[in-house]
Structure formats: C-alpha cells, structure tokens
TORMARSE-292743 format. One record per residue (C-alpha): residue in one letter; x, y, z. Coordinates in pm, whole numbers, plus 50000, padded with zeros to 5 digits. Example, Ala and Ser with C-alpha at 12.3 -4.5 7.8 and 13.67 -1.06 7.14 Angstrom:
<rs>
("a"; (51230; 49550; 50780))
("s"; (51367; 49894; 50714))
</rs>
This chain:
<rs>
("r"; (09574; 36228; 88778))
("n"; (09604; 35952; 88536))
("f"; (09860; 36145; 88392))
("a"; (10061; 36167; 88693))
("t"; (10014; 35749; 88758))
("k"; (10107; 35720; 88381))
("i"; (10453; 35931; 88475))
("w"; (10507; 35736; 88809))
("n"; (10459; 35412; 88646))
("a"; (10713; 35465; 88372))
("a"; (10925; 35531; 88614))
("r"; (10902; 35203; 88824))
("f"; (10947; 35033; 88461))
("a"; (11289; 35223; 88442))
("e"; (11375; 35151; 88769))
("m"; (11294; 34753; 88738))
("n"; (11498; 34712; 88416))
("g"; (11787; 34867; 88505))
("a"; (11741; 35217; 88321))
("t"; (11843; 35428; 88619))
("s"; (12120; 35603; 88479))
("a"; (12283; 35764; 88185))
("k"; (12620; 35892; 88304))
("g"; (12818; 35872; 88029))
("f"; (12569; 35842; 87783))
("d"; (12622; 36045; 87448))
("p"; (12291; 36056; 87298))
("a"; (12455; 36143; 86920))
("a"; (12659; 35827; 86953))
("a"; (12338; 35595; 86980))
("k"; (12322; 35292; 86764))
("d"; (12035; 35113; 86770))
("v"; (11734; 35314; 86526))
("l"; (11472; 35272; 86843))
("n"; (11676; 35475; 87033))
("r"; (11808; 35732; 86785))
("w"; (11415; 35712; 86685))
("v"; (11303; 35818; 87042))
("l"; (11618; 36091; 87095))
("g"; (11506; 36292; 86801))
("e"; (11165; 36305; 86893))
("c"; (11267; 36414; 87234))
("a"; (11456; 36687; 87108))
("k"; (11123; 36745; 86850))
("a"; (10935; 36764; 87156))
("a"; (11191; 36982; 87322))
("h"; (11182; 37234; 87063))
("d"; (10796; 37306; 87098))
("v"; (10826; 37285; 87458))
("t"; (11039; 37559; 87460))
("r"; (10887; 37782; 87131))
("g"; (10558; 37706; 87351))
("i"; (10669; 37886; 87636))
("e"; (10903; 38147; 87460))
("e"; (10595; 38259; 87257))
("y"; (10346; 38271; 87583))
("r"; (10153; 37970; 87442))
("f"; (10145; 37792; 87728))
("n"; (09913; 37534; 87649))
("e"; (10087; 37434; 87332))
("a"; (10373; 37349; 87533))
("a"; (10189; 37161; 87765))
("g"; (09995; 36963; 87509))
("a"; (10385; 36881; 87364))
("a"; (10554; 36767; 87670))
("y"; (10231; 36595; 87736))
("r"; (10160; 36414; 87390))
("f"; (10558; 36306; 87386))
("t"; (10536; 36162; 87741))
("w"; (10230; 35949; 87751))
("n"; (10237; 35850; 87339))
("t"; (10555; 35875; 87200))
("f"; (10782; 35718; 87519))
("c"; (10552; 35551; 87761))
("d"; (10303; 35412; 87464))
("w"; (10587; 35332; 87196))
("h"; (10920; 35356; 87297))
("l"; (10857; 35196; 87598))
("e"; (10681; 34859; 87452))
("l"; (10895; 34831; 87165))
("a"; (11205; 34852; 87390))
("k"; (11069; 34510; 87602))
("p"; (11257; 34229; 87354))
("v"; (11609; 34429; 87413))
("l"; (11549; 34463; 87784))
("q"; (11438; 34079; 87850))
("g"; (11715; 33940; 87615))
("p"; (12093; 33914; 87736))
("d"; (12358; 34155; 87877))
("g"; (12573; 34307; 87582))
("p"; (12586; 34697; 87433))
("a"; (12209; 34689; 87286))
("k"; (12062; 34650; 87657))
("y"; (12335; 34885; 87794))
("e"; (12223; 35149; 87518))
("a"; (11834; 35068; 87540))
("r"; (11873; 35117; 87936))
("a"; (12062; 35450; 87917))
("t"; (11862; 35579; 87653))
("i"; (11553; 35518; 87869))
("a"; (11708; 35704; 88179))
("y"; (11858; 35994; 87940))
("v"; (11520; 36027; 87801))
("f"; (11324; 36037; 88131))
("d"; (11523; 36261; 88277))
("q"; (11446; 36516; 87984))
("i"; (11071; 36473; 88004))
("l"; (11148; 36524; 88369))
("a"; (11300; 36872; 88275))
("l"; (11026; 36942; 88045))
("l"; (10755; 36852; 88260))
("h"; (10865; 37022; 88564))
("p"; (10741; 37431; 88447))
("f"; (10367; 37251; 88502))
("m"; (10446; 36968; 88731))
("p"; (10703; 37094; 88948))
("f"; (10675; 36913; 89261))
("m"; (10632; 36534; 89142))
("t"; (10909; 36613; 88901))
("e"; (11111; 36736; 89130))
("e"; (11063; 36417; 89386))
("l"; (11086; 36195; 89111))
("w"; (11471; 36383; 89004))
("a"; (11576; 36320; 89329))
("l"; (11469; 35957; 89381))
("r"; (11633; 35848; 89088))
("a"; (11942; 36018; 89179))
("g"; (12000; 35732; 89484))
("d"; (12310; 35793; 89667))
("t"; (12429; 36056; 89438))
("p"; (12242; 36337; 89410))
("r"; (12277; 36576; 89185))
("g"; (12087; 36921; 89277))
("l"; (11778; 37037; 89195))
("l"; (11601; 36982; 88906))
("a"; (11470; 37351; 88908))
("l"; (11849; 37419; 88833))
("a"; (11968; 37158; 88587))
("p"; (11983; 37273; 88258))
("w"; (11726; 37289; 88029))
("p"; (11694; 36999; 87778))
("a"; (11885; 37073; 87423))
("s"; (11646; 37101; 87103))
("a"; (11570; 37024; 86765))
("e"; (11366; 37104; 86482))
("t"; (11402; 36772; 86318))
("g"; (11460; 36441; 86463))
("d"; (11669; 36129; 86278))
("a"; (11502; 36116; 85948))
("e"; (11611; 35773; 85922))
("a"; (11513; 35631; 86251))
("e"; (11200; 35791; 86175))
("a"; (11142; 35637; 85879))
("e"; (11173; 35288; 85982))
("i"; (10978; 35347; 86345))
("g"; (10751; 35577; 86264))
("w"; (10639; 35384; 85981))
("l"; (10584; 35041; 86218))
("v"; (10420; 35327; 86510))
("d"; (10183; 35430; 86174))
("l"; (10097; 35058; 86045))
("v"; (10038; 34889; 86382))
("s"; (09811; 35218; 86489))
("e"; (09593; 35163; 86159))
("i"; (09577; 34806; 86211))
("r"; (09463; 34800; 86565))
("s"; (09194; 35104; 86477))
("v"; (09073; 34863; 86178))
("r"; (09056; 34612; 86403))
("s"; (08861; 34808; 86701))
("e"; (08634; 34976; 86425))
("m"; (08535; 34622; 86206))
("g"; (08505; 34442; 86563))
("v"; (08751; 34212; 86522))
("a"; (08784; 34002; 86852))
("p"; (09103; 34124; 87066))
("g"; (09226; 33753; 87071))
("a"; (09227; 33682; 86713))
("q"; (09530; 33684; 86469))
("v"; (09501; 33791; 86171))
("p"; (09738; 33789; 85853))
("l"; (09889; 34101; 85676))
("v"; (09938; 34167; 85322))
("l"; (10154; 34444; 85233))
("v"; (10044; 34493; 84881))
("g"; (10392; 34593; 84620))
("a"; (10550; 34738; 84865))
("s"; (10899; 34898; 84796))
("d"; (11192; 34728; 84880))
("a"; (11231; 34978; 85169))
("t"; (10944; 34865; 85324))
("r"; (11001; 34491; 85237))
("a"; (11329; 34549; 85430))
("r"; (11153; 34722; 85742))
("a"; (10901; 34460; 85754))
("e"; (11124; 34217; 85781))
("r"; (11333; 34388; 85980))
("n"; (11065; 34416; 86259))
("g"; (10819; 34137; 86158))
("d"; (10854; 34023; 86537))
("l"; (10729; 34314; 86661))
("l"; (10472; 34363; 86417))
("r"; (10300; 34062; 86516))
("r"; (10304; 34072; 86855))
("l"; (10205; 34478; 86889))
("a"; (09951; 34415; 86604))
("r"; (09837; 34076; 86721))
("l"; (09864; 33910; 86339))
("s"; (09932; 33576; 86229))
("d"; (10199; 33641; 85955))
("v"; (10316; 33888; 85756))
("s"; (10362; 33815; 85347))
("f"; (10370; 34006; 85031))
("t"; (10196; 34036; 84720))
("d"; (10107; 34242; 84378))
("a"; (09739; 34287; 84463))
("a"; (09499; 34280; 84754))
("p"; (09365; 33931; 84832))
("p"; (08921; 33931; 84829))
("k"; (08734; 34023; 85111))
("s"; (08992; 34240; 85259))
("v"; (09039; 34568; 85432))
("q"; (09297; 34778; 85245))
("l"; (09486; 35035; 85459))
("v"; (09714; 35312; 85301))
("v"; (10032; 35331; 85552))
("r"; (10336; 35632; 85406))
("g"; (10148; 35625; 85072))
("e"; (10163; 35261; 85054))
("v"; (09912; 34951; 85048))
("a"; (09836; 34701; 85336))
("a"; (09542; 34461; 85360))
("m"; (09394; 34247; 85623))
("p"; (09179; 33944; 85466))
("l"; (08871; 33963; 85753))
("e"; (08687; 33663; 85541))
("g"; (08587; 33415; 85774))
("v"; (08727; 33628; 86099))
("v"; (08455; 33880; 86094))
("d"; (08054; 33870; 86009))
("l"; (08080; 34164; 85736))
("a"; (07679; 34152; 85756))
("a"; (07660; 34146; 86091))
("e"; (07903; 34404; 86149))
("t"; (07721; 34651; 85935))
("e"; (07464; 34594; 86062))
("r"; (07514; 34671; 86416))
("l"; (07787; 34959; 86303))
("k"; (07431; 35121; 86078))
("r"; (07290; 35082; 86462))
("e"; (07561; 35227; 86650))
("g"; (07559; 35566; 86421))
("a"; (07164; 35560; 86423))
("k"; (07216; 35602; 86840))
("l"; (07463; 35837; 86767))
("d"; (07255; 36062; 86508))
("g"; (06981; 36041; 86788))
("e"; (07217; 36180; 87050))
("v"; (07357; 36429; 86857))
("a"; (07005; 36562; 86725))
("k"; (06905; 36564; 87116))
("i"; (07198; 36810; 87200))
("d"; (07144; 36988; 86921))
("a"; (06807; 37118; 87059))
("k"; (06940; 37124; 87424))
("l"; (07222; 37397; 87285))
("g"; (06960; 37550; 87039))
("k"; (06726; 37670; 87330))
("p"; (06839; 38000; 87473))
("d"; (06678; 37997; 87784))
("f"; (06925; 37647; 87845))
("i"; (07223; 37853; 87768))
("a"; (07122; 38170; 87949))
("r"; (07018; 37960; 88257))
("a"; (07241; 37632; 88242))
("p"; (07628; 37689; 88433))
("e"; (07908; 37746; 88216))
("v"; (08037; 37393; 88321))
("v"; (07724; 37186; 88163))
("v"; (07677; 37430; 87823))
("e"; (08075; 37288; 87757))
("e"; (07963; 36919; 87868))
("q"; (07724; 36901; 87610))
("r"; (07952; 37060; 87323))
("e"; (08218; 36826; 87471))
("r"; (07957; 36461; 87424))
("r"; (07887; 36662; 87083))
("a"; (08222; 36631; 86971))
("e"; (08270; 36298; 87110))
("a"; (07960; 36196; 86898))
("l"; (08073; 36341; 86612))
("a"; (08381; 36217; 86644))
("r"; (08296; 35845; 86707))
("r"; (08029; 35888; 86394))
("a"; (08329; 35968; 86161))
("k"; (08494; 35630; 86229))
("i"; (08162; 35434; 86224))
("d"; (08126; 35607; 85828))
("e"; (08501; 35510; 85765))
("a"; (08440; 35131; 85915))
("l"; (08120; 35145; 85718))
("a"; (08299; 35236; 85403))
("r"; (08578; 34982; 85416))
("l"; (08317; 34685; 85457))
("r"; (08187; 34809; 85125))
("e"; (08465; 34797; 84972))
("v"; (08500; 34436; 85160))
("e"; (08165; 34302; 85032))
</rs>
C-alpha cells in the first residue's frame, strides 16, 4: 500500500510540474548530469528486472524495480530536480520535465508485470487526450549493464555523502533543525569541484551551515569516509557528547535484553512446534531488526569515542 501511494504521489508531482510528456525526447541526447544519471540508473534497473524475469527469480526482479522506483527516482531524482523545476523556463527545465516523464513511463513498464492494474491505469491517465494503447502491449524498456559513469561519479557521490551525513545526524542525536558545518579533508580536485558545483544542494539536503576544505580534520569532529575520501562534521557545541554516549549505551542495553528474550523464546522447542509460522517469523524479524539497530549504535559509540 505504501509503495502504491508513493507511485501515485510521484505521478501527481510529475503532473503538477509539467512532466507529463516525453514526446520527441531522446535519452541519449540528455545534457544535464542529473538527467544522465537517472537515465543510466533506469537502464541498469531495466537490466536487473529483465534478468530476474528471464531467470525466474521474480523476487529479485520485483526488488530491483522497487528499489529504483522508491529510492533512486522518488527519494533522490525528484528531490534533486526541484530547483530546476522551480526555476525559470528554458532548455534545462524542458529537459528535466521530459526526463521525469520518460523515466516514469519506464517505471510503469517495469512494474507492470507485478502491478498490472495500477500501472495500466496510470499509463492511460498520463496519455491525456492522445491514447497510446495498452501498457501491456508497449515495448519493454531498453536496458544496460552500466549507466553513465561520469554522471554516476558526481550524483552518486552526492547521494552517498548526504545519506552518510543524515545517518550520522540521526545516530548522534543532532537536532533536526540544527545546521552543522561540513569539512572535506584533503579533498581531491575532482571532489572539490563536485562540492562546489553542488554546494547549494548539499547544504539544503544535509542541513549544513557551511562546506569548507582543509588538510586535517578539526577537533571534536565525526569523520566519514565516502568513496575513499574523508569528510568531517564538528559536533562540539552541537551535541552533548557525554549525554549522547550514555543515551546510546542505555538503548543498546535495552536492545540486548530484547534480543535475549527473543532468543529464549525461539530456543523453546514447544514454541517452535505450537506457534503459527507467521508468529515465529515475526519474532525472527524483530530479532534481525534489533541486531541491525544494535550494530548502528555500536558504530555511533565508536564515532563518539573518536570525537572524545
């Protein structure tokens, strides 16, 4: 249900921003790096979905379509495209609109084997007054094993860096509205250029007060390694490091107790024999989630020790 809602909202976003038609659009001629990135990722997703279907690994095919739709397209591409869509009319906005329209149609095609009714309806609605036939009879999306390497190096770096910063902010208890500085340590010329080109996006998406460059990490900072290069977030005065350490330790102990209880329950032969399979599976999922959260806490504690 949540995934279907996400798709429907993406369709509404595209319509409200004029991204309804890709007529005459040639993906190979796209110039903007963001558009080239999402088109390359779309071709890779089509390759993975196609391979999964041909090899009868339908779960892998569905997973590839899901990840590209929700993560790459909805969470990242649409968000990164907003400044252009909200800007003045011109070639850049036209290309952004056409790219979104084209990729969304590709998504409908990739999802059609798994969600035939919703995708067929959206396909018809997006056609407007110029019917284009059934989606079930439309050509299957073209695929490629690799995307645009140059575009992926830039946008992929931005996505990875923002994701890492958001993760650290969450783990360290940084207030959602707080803006913190980011320092790129010993940045290569390529990274420095990417940061300067995407500075506004980086500051907005990661809630940064400033992006600067230095040869050594500042004191009391959390260090991140993104694609082999170091970034640092000074947290002195932003987070009470001692209080945050105690909070994380308490949460870790609570999770340890929860895992111990689940292990005791799963260790009883009577429980496994008598409990419905769905109940047993639910306990296993809760255990896996608790362990994953525990690993995140251990990582956050290690970072705090480095800061102290």
